[in-house]
C-alpha positions as CSV (number, residue, x, y, z in Angstrom):
1,M,73.6,93.1,95.2
2,N,73.9,91.4,98.2
3,K,77.1,92.8,99.5
4,F,79.0,92.6,102.5
5,V,82.4,93.3,103.8
6,E,85.9,91.3,103.5
7,A,87.4,92.8,106.9
8,T,84.9,93.9,109.4
9,D,85.2,93.1,113.1
10,A,81.5,92.3,114.0
11,V,80.5,89.0,115.5
12,I,78.0,87.4,113.8
13,P,76.1,84.5,115.7
14,V,74.0,82.0,113.0
15,E,71.3,80.3,114.7
16,A,68.5,80.1,111.8
17,E,69.5,77.3,109.3
18,A,66.2,77.9,107.2
19,A,68.1,78.8,104.1
20,L,70.3,75.7,104.4
21,P,69.3,72.7,101.5
22,I,67.3,69.8,102.4
23,D,69.6,66.9,102.8
24,P,68.2,64.4,99.9
25,V,68.5,61.4,101.9
26,V,65.8,63.1,104.6
27,Q,63.9,64.5,101.9
28,A,63.3,61.4,100.1
29,T,62.1,59.4,103.6
30,T,59.9,62.2,104.9
31,P,56.3,62.3,104.0
32,K,55.3,65.3,102.3
33,R,52.4,65.9,104.8
34,H,55.1,65.8,107.7
35,K,57.9,68.5,108.7
36,Q,61.2,67.7,107.8
37,F,63.0,65.6,110.4
38,K,65.2,67.8,112.3
39,R,68.5,66.1,114.2
40,D,68.8,67.2,118.0
41,K,71.4,69.7,118.8
42,R,74.2,68.8,120.5
43,D,77.1,70.5,122.8
44,V,79.8,71.2,120.7
45,H,82.6,73.4,122.1
46,G,86.0,74.7,120.2
47,W,86.9,76.3,116.7
48,V,87.0,75.4,113.2
49,V,89.6,77.4,111.2
50,L,87.7,77.1,107.9
51,D,89.6,77.8,104.8
52,K,86.4,79.4,103.3
53,P,85.7,79.2,99.3
54,V,85.0,81.9,97.0
55,G,81.7,82.5,96.7
56,M,80.2,81.4,99.8
57,T,78.9,84.0,102.4
58,S,80.7,84.0,106.0
59,T,76.7,83.5,107.0
60,H,76.1,80.4,105.0
61,A,79.7,79.2,105.9
62,V,78.8,79.3,109.8
63,S,75.5,77.3,108.9
64,V,77.2,74.6,107.1
65,V,79.5,73.7,109.7
66,K,76.9,74.3,112.3
67,R,74.7,71.7,110.4
68,L,77.8,69.5,109.9
69,F,78.6,69.4,114.1
70,T,74.9,69.5,114.7
71,A,76.2,72.2,117.2
72,K,73.7,74.4,119.2
73,R,75.8,77.6,119.1
74,A,78.0,79.1,116.3
75,G,79.3,82.3,115.1
76,H,82.3,83.7,113.4
77,A,85.2,86.2,114.1
78,G,85.2,88.5,111.4
79,T,83.4,88.4,108.0
80,L,85.0,87.5,104.6
81,D,83.5,89.0,101.6
82,P,82.0,86.0,99.4
83,L,84.9,87.2,96.4
84,A,87.2,86.7,98.9
85,S,88.8,83.1,100.4
86,G,90.8,82.1,103.3
87,C,91.0,82.0,107.2
88,L,87.5,82.0,108.7
89,P,87.5,81.2,112.6
90,I,84.1,79.7,113.5
91,A,83.3,79.4,117.1
92,L,81.1,76.7,118.4
93,G,79.3,76.4,121.9
94,E,81.6,77.5,124.6
95,A,84.2,79.3,122.3
96,T,81.9,81.8,121.3
97,K,83.0,83.8,124.5
98,T,86.1,84.2,123.5
99,V,85.4,85.8,120.1
100,P,86.8,89.0,121.0
101,F,89.8,87.7,121.8
102,V,90.2,86.9,118.1
103,M,88.7,89.7,116.9
104,D,91.5,92.0,118.3
105,G,94.1,89.7,116.8
106,R,96.2,90.9,113.8
107,K,95.2,89.8,110.3
108,L,97.5,88.9,107.2
109,Y,96.1,89.6,103.9
110,R,97.0,88.5,100.2
111,F,95.6,90.7,97.8
112,T,95.3,91.7,93.9
113,V,94.8,95.4,92.7
114,R,93.2,95.9,89.6
115,W,94.4,99.0,88.1
116,G,92.9,101.9,85.7
117,E,89.2,101.6,87.2
118,E,87.6,102.3,90.5
119,R,84.4,100.9,91.7
120,D,81.6,102.1,94.0
121,T,82.0,98.6,95.8
122,D,86.0,99.1,95.9
123,D,86.2,95.3,94.5
124,A,85.3,93.3,91.3
125,E,81.4,93.3,92.3
126,G,80.8,96.7,92.0
127,R,80.1,99.4,89.2
128,V,82.4,101.3,87.5
129,V,82.8,104.9,88.9
130,A,86.4,106.3,87.6
131,T,88.6,105.2,84.8
132,S,92.1,106.2,83.8
133,D,95.0,104.8,81.2
134,Q,97.9,105.6,84.1
135,R,99.4,102.6,85.5
136,P,101.9,102.7,88.3
137,T,105.7,101.3,87.8
138,A,106.4,98.8,90.5
139,E,109.2,101.3,91.4
140,A,106.4,103.9,92.0
141,I,104.7,101.2,94.3
142,R,107.5,100.3,96.6
143,T,108.1,104.2,97.0
144,L,104.5,105.0,97.7
145,L,103.9,102.2,100.4
146,P,105.4,103.7,103.1
147,A,102.5,106.5,103.6
148,F,100.4,103.4,104.0
149,T,102.0,101.8,106.8
150,G,102.0,102.4,110.5
151,A,98.6,104.5,112.0
152,I,97.0,105.8,108.9
153,Q,93.4,107.5,108.5
154,Q,90.9,105.3,106.1
155,V,87.7,105.8,105.2
156,P,85.7,102.7,105.2
157,P,84.1,101.4,101.9
158,K,80.4,102.9,101.3
159,Y,79.2,99.1,100.7
160,S,80.6,98.1,104.5
161,A,78.4,97.0,107.4
162,I,79.1,100.1,109.6
163,K,75.8,101.5,110.9
164,I,74.4,105.2,110.1
165,E,72.1,106.0,112.5
166,G,70.9,102.4,112.7
167,E,71.3,101.6,108.9
168,R,74.1,99.4,107.4
169,A,76.0,101.5,104.7
170,Y,75.6,98.9,102.3
171,D,72.0,98.9,102.4
172,L,71.9,102.7,102.2
173,A,74.3,102.7,99.4
174,R,71.8,99.7,97.7
175,D,69.1,101.9,98.0
176,G,70.7,105.0,96.4
177,Q,71.1,107.3,99.1
178,T,74.4,109.1,99.9
179,V,76.9,107.3,102.3
180,E,79.1,109.4,103.9
181,L,81.7,107.8,106.3
182,S,84.2,109.3,108.7
183,P,87.6,108.4,108.4
184,R,88.9,106.3,111.3
185,S,92.6,105.5,112.4
186,V,94.0,101.9,111.1
187,D,97.0,100.3,112.5
188,I,98.8,98.9,108.9
189,G,101.9,96.8,110.5
190,R,103.3,95.6,107.1
191,L,102.2,96.2,103.6
192,E,104.7,94.7,100.6
193,L,104.6,94.5,97.1
194,V,104.8,91.1,96.1
195,E,104.9,91.0,92.2
196,V,103.4,93.0,89.3
197,P,102.4,90.0,86.7
198,D,101.5,92.5,84.4
199,P,100.5,96.4,84.1
200,D,96.8,96.0,85.0
201,H,97.9,94.4,88.0
202,A,99.7,94.1,91.3
203,V,99.9,92.0,93.9
204,F,100.1,92.9,97.9
205,V,100.6,91.3,101.4
206,T,99.3,93.2,104.4
207,E,99.5,92.6,108.1
208,C,96.8,94.8,109.5
209,G,95.2,95.6,113.0
210,K,91.3,95.3,113.9
211,G,89.0,97.7,111.9
212,T,91.2,97.9,108.4
213,Y,89.2,97.3,105.1
214,V,91.8,96.1,102.3
215,R,89.4,97.6,100.0
216,S,89.8,100.9,101.3
217,L,93.7,100.4,100.9
218,A,93.3,99.4,97.2
219,R,91.2,102.3,96.6
220,D,93.1,104.7,98.1
221,I,96.5,103.6,96.9
222,G,95.0,104.1,93.5
223,R,93.8,107.4,94.0
224,S,97.2,108.1,94.8
225,F,98.6,107.6,91.9
226,G,95.7,109.1,90.0
227,C,95.1,105.5,88.2
228,F,92.4,104.4,90.4
229,G,92.1,100.5,91.4
230,H,89.6,98.0,93.2
231,V,90.3,94.8,94.9
232,S,90.2,92.1,92.2
233,A,91.2,89.1,94.5
234,L,91.6,88.9,98.3
235,R,92.8,85.8,100.4
236,R,93.2,86.1,104.5
237,A,95.9,84.1,105.5
238,A,95.7,84.7,109.3
239,V,93.8,85.9,111.9
240,G,95.5,86.2,115.3
241,S,96.4,82.7,116.3
242,F,94.9,80.8,113.6
243,T,96.8,80.4,110.4
244,E,97.2,78.5,107.3
245,N,98.5,75.5,108.9
246,T,95.2,75.2,111.3
247,M,92.9,76.0,108.4
248,I,90.5,72.8,107.1
249,S,88.7,73.3,103.4
250,L,84.9,72.7,103.4
251,E,85.9,69.3,101.7
252,Q,88.0,68.1,104.6
253,L,85.6,68.7,107.0
254,E,82.8,67.1,105.4
255,A,84.7,63.7,104.4
256,L,85.9,63.7,108.1
257,C,82.1,63.8,109.2
258,H,81.0,61.0,107.3
259,R,84.1,59.1,108.5
260,A,83.1,59.9,112.3
261,A,79.2,58.7,111.3
262,S,81.1,55.7,110.4
263,G,83.2,55.4,113.8
264,E,86.4,55.6,111.7
265,A,87.3,59.4,113.0
266,S,86.2,62.2,115.5
267,L,84.8,65.7,114.5
268,A,86.9,66.5,117.7
269,D,90.0,66.2,115.1
270,A,88.5,69.1,113.4
271,L,87.9,71.2,116.3
272,M,90.7,73.6,117.9
273,P,90.5,74.1,121.6
274,V,88.5,77.0,123.2
275,E,91.6,78.1,124.6
276,T,93.5,78.5,121.3
277,A,91.6,82.2,121.3
278,L,93.2,82.9,124.2
279,D,96.9,82.5,123.6
280,D,97.9,85.8,124.1
281,I,96.4,86.4,127.6
282,P,98.0,85.2,130.7
283,A,96.9,81.8,132.1
284,L,96.5,81.0,135.9
285,A,96.0,77.4,137.7
286,V,93.9,76.9,140.7
287,T,93.2,73.9,142.7
288,R,89.5,72.2,142.7
289,V,88.6,74.0,145.7
290,D,89.1,77.3,144.1
291,A,87.9,76.1,141.3
292,A,84.3,75.3,142.9
293,R,83.8,78.9,143.9
294,L,84.5,80.3,140.6
295,T,81.9,77.9,139.2
296,R,79.6,79.6,141.4
297,G,80.6,82.7,140.4
298,Q,82.3,83.7,143.8
299,A,85.7,85.5,144.2
300,V,88.7,84.1,144.9
301,L,91.5,85.4,147.2
302,L,94.8,84.6,146.7
303,R,97.6,85.8,149.1
304,G,101.9,86.0,149.4
305,R,103.1,83.9,146.9
306,D,99.9,82.8,145.1
307,A,98.9,86.1,144.2
308,P,99.4,86.7,140.5
309,N,101.3,89.6,139.1
310,F,99.5,90.9,136.0
311,R,96.4,93.0,135.2
312,G,93.8,92.6,133.0
313,T,91.9,89.5,131.9
314,F,93.4,86.0,132.0
315,Y,92.2,82.7,131.9
316,V,91.9,80.5,134.8
317,T,92.3,76.3,134.6
318,V,91.4,73.7,136.9
319,S,93.6,70.3,136.1
320,G,94.8,71.5,132.8
321,Q,90.9,72.3,131.6
322,L,89.6,75.7,131.1
323,L,87.4,77.0,133.9
324,A,86.8,81.0,133.3
325,L,87.6,84.1,132.0
326,A,88.3,86.4,135.3
327,E,89.8,89.6,136.6
328,L,91.9,90.8,139.6
329,D,90.2,92.9,142.1
330,R,92.0,93.9,145.1
331,G,93.9,90.4,145.7
332,G,90.9,88.0,144.6
333,I,90.1,86.4,141.4
334,V,86.8,87.7,140.2
335,P,85.1,85.0,137.5
336,K,83.9,87.2,134.5
337,R,82.8,84.4,132.3
338,V,82.7,80.4,133.0
339,F,82.7,77.9,130.5
340,N,80.8,74.6,130.5
341,L,82.9,72.3,128.4
342,A,80.3,69.3,128.9
343,G,80.0,67.3,125.4
344,L,82.4,67.4,122.4
345,H,85.1,69.7,122.9
346,G,88.7,70.4,120.5
347,R,91.7,68.4,120.8
348,A,95.4,70.3,120.9
349,G,95.7,69.6,117.3
350,V,93.9,69.2,113.7
351,K,93.9,66.6,111.8
352,K,93.1,67.1,108.0
353,G,92.4,64.5,104.8
């Protein structure tokens, strides 16, 4: 069983492309005695907010997007299970430096729970481990939900990417070993019942914080009723500032790439700017002289009215362009991560179709 988790917060950079299918055109024109022709990688910077289809792993999705852009670097901000669909923010180039800010953002999910069966993976892929003929009513569900709202303790699924003495929990579980995971505190800001289409299923929407497992939520609600349950469908509607309005499907992205190759469009139309991930932190504009110092890794001292009055991490711009992530130290701007946006970078909006 190839098991991934739907709501982990680990950044998974994807550099290898060996598993990708060979372009049939390239394959047909390449002599067998020679290696396959590989296109030169280029500098591409920005975010692709992919509407990941069901059946595709997050790692494969990143590999496909990386290949379409022939980008040098790529990674994603939060894994989506192969059985899940929806918002998968993919960082290209310098955007990978902003991944932690996206991972810290709130997430919005719509999911369906199938009552009557608990499975070892807590979703439809797993083996049935408990059954029940009991079914909760809509009224009973709504009455229970406040107990799963706010700061709660949650035990992650056994089939998750959490490490136990250096080993992934899902690897240990697949090998038949006993997996014991400790409860952890997660924040559920919103949990609502959307509909009960039939006695065996209930549809929910939840807005939650970092580290929350929707599969655990379904499992624990089912246990509270004594009827058991698992996730049978899952869609992520938003991650931080990335919402359904900014998503692009794989088909739309491929079509745009074909038009860009013929000069009818630009791949920049599918890229959100790197700084989109930084919407929740302050910004500070500096002069070109100060920008030159920051680019060299040197601190810039600001005094009087020019001194900012905020704390923590902020981002610096020069002439409207992202320059660095920085912090204040004794009245000075100290650069922590400097951006080099030479190459293709994202525009202000996303054009689909």
